[in-house]
C-alpha positions in Angstrom: -13.8 -3.8 -9.1 -11.2 -5.4 -11.6 -11.9 -3.1 -14.3 -12.0 0.0 -12.1 -8.5 -1.0 -10.7 -7.2 -1.9 -14.3 -8.4 1.6 -15.5 -6.5 3.2 -12.5 -3.2 1.4 -13.2 -3.3 2.3 -17.0 -4.0 6.1 -16.3 -1.3 5.9 -13.5 1.2 4.0 -15.9 0.5 6.0 -18.7 1.2 9.3 -16.8 4.3 7.8 -15.0 6.0 6.7 -18.2 5.2 10.0 -20.0 6.6 11.9 -17.2 9.9 9.7 -17.1 10.2 9.8 -20.9 9.8 13.6 -20.7 13.2 13.6 -18.8 14.6 11.7 -22.0 14.7 8.2 -20.5 12.7 5.2 -21.5 9.6 3.9 -19.7 6.7 1.5 -20.4 4.1 -0.3 -18.6 2.5 -3.7 -19.5 -1.2 -4.1 -20.1 -2.1 -6.8 -17.2 -4.8 -8.3 -19.5 -2.7 -9.0 -22.8 0.8 -8.9 -21.1 1.8 -6.5 -24.1 3.9 -3.0 -23.7 1.3 -0.2 -23.7 3.8 2.5 -25.1 6.4 0.7 -27.1 5.1 0.3 -30.8 5.3 -2.8 -32.9 6.1 -5.0 -30.0 4.6 -8.4 -29.7 6.5 -9.7 -26.9 4.3 -10.9 -24.2 5.4 -10.5 -20.4 4.0 -12.6 -18.0 3.1 -10.8 -14.9 2.8 -13.9 -12.5 6.0 -15.4 -13.8 7.8 -12.0 -13.3 6.5 -11.9 -9.6 7.6 -15.4 -9.1 11.1 -14.9 -10.5 11.6 -11.2 -9.3 9.8 -11.4 -6.0 9.7 -15.0 -5.1 6.0 -14.8 -4.8 4.2 -18.1 -5.0 1.4 -19.3 -7.5 -0.9 -22.0 -7.8 -2.8 -23.4 -11.0 -6.5 -22.8 -11.3 -7.3 -24.7 -14.5 -5.5 -22.8 -17.4 -4.8 -19.9 -15.0 -2.1 -19.1 -12.8 -3.1 -17.4 -9.6 -0.4 -15.2 -7.7 -0.3 -15.4 -3.9 1.0 -12.3 -2.2 2.7 -12.9 1.1 0.5 -10.6 3.1 -2.8 -10.4 0.7 -3.0 -13.8 -0.7 -4.7 -14.1 -4.1 -6.5 -10.8 -3.6 -4.0 -8.8 -5.7 -3.9 -7.6 -9.3 -0.4 -7.6 -10.6 0.9 -5.0 -13.0 4.5 -4.0 -13.9 6.0 -0.7 -14.9 9.5 -0.9 -16.4 11.9 2.2 -16.5 15.4 2.8 -17.3 16.4 6.0 -15.6 18.3 7.1 -12.6 16.6 6.1 -9.2 16.3 9.4 -8.2 14.3 10.6 -11.1 11.8 7.6 -10.6 11.7 8.3 -6.8 11.2 12.3 -7.3 8.4 11.3 -9.9 6.6 9.0 -7.6 6.9 11.2 -4.6 5.0 13.9 -6.5 1.8 11.7 -6.6 -0.5 12.3 -3.3 -2.3 9.2 -3.6 0.2 6.7 -3.3 
Protein backbone atom coordinates (compact mmCIF):
# COMPACT_ATOMS: atom_id res chain seq x y z
CA UNK A 1 0.00 0.00 0.00
CA UNK A 2 2.85 2.41 0.81
CA UNK A 3 4.39 1.83 -2.61
CA UNK A 4 1.07 2.52 -4.32
CA UNK A 5 0.56 5.73 -2.33
CA UNK A 6 4.13 6.82 -3.08
CA UNK A 7 3.48 6.38 -6.81
CA UNK A 8 0.20 8.32 -6.56
CA UNK A 9 1.98 11.19 -4.75
CA UNK A 10 4.88 11.29 -7.23
CA UNK A 11 2.49 11.39 -10.18
CA UNK A 12 0.37 14.10 -8.54
CA UNK A 13 3.40 16.10 -7.36
CA UNK A 14 5.03 16.06 -10.79
CA UNK A 15 1.82 17.09 -12.55
CA UNK A 16 1.03 19.87 -10.07
CA UNK A 17 4.56 21.27 -10.16
CA UNK A 18 4.72 21.14 -13.96
CA UNK A 19 1.42 23.03 -14.17
CA UNK A 20 2.62 25.72 -11.72
CA UNK A 21 5.92 25.98 -13.60
CA UNK A 22 3.91 26.33 -16.80
CA UNK A 23 2.65 29.66 -15.44
CA UNK A 24 6.25 30.79 -14.92
CA UNK A 25 6.48 30.12 -11.17
CA UNK A 26 8.74 27.80 -9.21
CA UNK A 27 7.48 24.54 -7.67
CA UNK A 28 9.02 21.28 -6.55
CA UNK A 29 8.08 18.28 -4.46
CA UNK A 30 10.11 16.19 -2.06
CA UNK A 31 10.77 12.50 -2.56
CA UNK A 32 9.45 11.09 0.75
CA UNK A 33 11.99 8.25 0.60
CA UNK A 34 15.15 10.31 0.14
CA UNK A 35 14.11 13.80 1.27
CA UNK A 36 15.53 15.24 -1.96
CA UNK A 37 13.71 17.56 -4.38
CA UNK A 38 12.38 15.73 -7.42
CA UNK A 39 12.48 18.48 -10.06
CA UNK A 40 15.33 20.78 -9.03
CA UNK A 41 18.52 19.55 -10.65
CA UNK A 42 21.85 19.26 -8.82
CA UNK A 43 20.44 19.71 -5.32
CA UNK A 44 21.68 17.49 -2.52
CA UNK A 45 19.94 19.22 0.39
CA UNK A 46 17.73 16.80 2.32
CA UNK A 47 14.36 17.96 3.67
CA UNK A 48 13.04 16.03 6.66
CA UNK A 49 9.30 15.49 6.21
CA UNK A 50 8.84 14.68 9.91
CA UNK A 51 10.82 17.72 11.10
CA UNK A 52 8.88 19.94 8.70
CA UNK A 53 5.52 18.65 9.94
CA UNK A 54 6.63 19.08 13.56
CA UNK A 55 7.82 22.64 12.99
CA UNK A 56 5.20 23.94 10.56
CA UNK A 57 2.09 22.05 11.68
CA UNK A 58 2.99 21.35 15.32
CA UNK A 59 2.49 17.60 14.83
CA UNK A 60 4.11 15.30 17.36
CA UNK A 61 6.48 12.42 16.68
CA UNK A 62 8.20 9.66 18.57
CA UNK A 63 11.34 7.62 18.02
CA UNK A 64 11.17 3.98 16.99
CA UNK A 65 14.78 2.90 16.85
CA UNK A 66 16.52 5.09 14.29
CA UNK A 67 13.22 6.20 12.74
CA UNK A 68 10.99 9.12 13.72
CA UNK A 69 7.29 8.33 13.51
CA UNK A 70 4.94 11.23 12.84
CA UNK A 71 1.60 11.34 14.62
CA UNK A 72 -1.27 13.16 12.94
CA UNK A 73 -3.86 14.68 15.32
CA UNK A 74 -6.73 12.67 13.79
CA UNK A 75 -5.09 9.68 12.06
CA UNK A 76 -2.26 8.90 14.48
CA UNK A 77 0.70 7.18 12.86
CA UNK A 78 -1.33 5.96 9.83
CA UNK A 79 0.05 8.77 7.68
CA UNK A 80 2.61 9.15 4.91
CA UNK A 81 3.98 12.71 5.05
CA UNK A 82 4.81 14.31 1.73
CA UNK A 83 5.57 17.92 0.82
CA UNK A 84 5.12 20.14 -2.22
CA UNK A 85 6.67 23.61 -2.26
CA UNK A 86 5.52 26.38 -4.59
CA UNK A 87 6.35 30.03 -5.00
CA UNK A 88 3.28 31.39 -6.77
CA UNK A 89 0.21 33.47 -5.98
CA UNK A 90 -2.27 31.56 -3.81
CA UNK A 91 -4.93 32.05 -6.50
CA UNK A 92 -2.79 30.20 -9.07
CA UNK A 93 -2.25 27.25 -6.71
CA UNK A 94 -5.92 27.25 -5.69
CA UNK A 95 -7.17 27.19 -9.29
CA UNK A 96 -4.81 24.38 -10.25
CA UNK A 97 -5.68 22.33 -7.17
CA UNK A 98 -9.38 22.93 -7.83
CA UNK A 99 -9.05 21.35 -11.26
CA UNK A 100 -8.26 17.93 -9.77
CA UNK A 101 -11.46 15.96 -9.40
CA UNK A 102 -10.16 13.33 -6.98
CA UNK A 103 -8.92 15.68 -4.23
